[in-house]
N, C-alpha and C positions, 0 to 999 in steps of 0.2 A: 765393298768389293775391291776398291783400289788398294787398300792395305793388303788384301790377300794377293793381289797381282804383284805388288812390290815385294812381298814376302816369298813369292814363287809358289804359293798354294793354288793359284789359278793361273793356267798358262796364258801367255800373251805373245803375239808376234812382234818382238821388239824391233824398233827402228834405231833407237839410241839408248844408251845407259851410261851414267857415271855415278859417282858417290852421292850426288844430290838429287838427280832427276832421272825419270824413266819416260821414254816415248815409245808408243806401240800403236799398231793399227787398230782402228775401231772394228769391232766384230760385226757391226751393222752400218757400214759406211753410207753417208748421205751424198758423197761425192767420190770421184775416182781415187782421190787421195784424201784420207780422213784419218788423221793421226792425233792421238791423245798424248799430251805432254804434261806430266804430273811431277810434283815434288815427292821425294821419298818420305820426307817428314810429313806426318799427319797434320794437316791444317784443316780444322773443322769447317771453316767457311772464310770467305774474304772479310766478313764482318768481324771475325776474331783474329785476323792476321795482325801481327805486330811489326814493329820496326825491325825486330830480329829476323823477320821473314823477307825483308826487302831484297836481299841479295839473291835468294833462290827464286823469287818471283821474277826478278829481272833476268836471271839465267834462263828461265822457262821461255820468256819472250824472245830472247836472242837465239836460243836453240830452235824455237818454232820457225824462225826465219831461215836458219840453215837447213832445216829439214824440208821446208817448202821448196827451197831452191834445188836441193838434191833430189827431191821427188818429182820435179818437173814443173814447178810453179815459180819461175824466177821473177815474174812481174807483180806478184802480190798474192796475198792469202788472207783468209778471215780467221781471227782468233775469237773464240767464244769462251767466255768465262762463266762459271756457275758459282755464284756466291752462297748457295744454300747446300750444295753437296760437298762431300769431301774435296780434296784438292783436284780440281778438274779443269783442264785447259784443252780446248780442241783447236787444232790448226786444220782448217778445211781448205784444201787446195783444189784447183781444177775449175774455178769459176772466175768471172771477171771481177777485178778489184772494185769494191763499192757496190756490188750486186748483193741482194738479199738472198738468204738460203731458200731453197725450194721447199 
């Protein structure tokens, strides 16, 4: 599904986009601010990520912080990574830093 979003075949409410990453609002948010930040390059799983993916994975984390601050969560946010799905990073804002998701 993420490849189709990156390719524009499935619409998404974009929060940020550059040549390497795409950030968009989750269609079923678990928090007031729930943004998915993904690489445009298809990475099957974190288990198959290589040293070549290091830069884009770091860019995702840095951009997640910028998005959290700009969306109203300057004091912290939670990043959830999924190692078994396509390239999926979720920045979930609007909760206390260190608290578990509901």
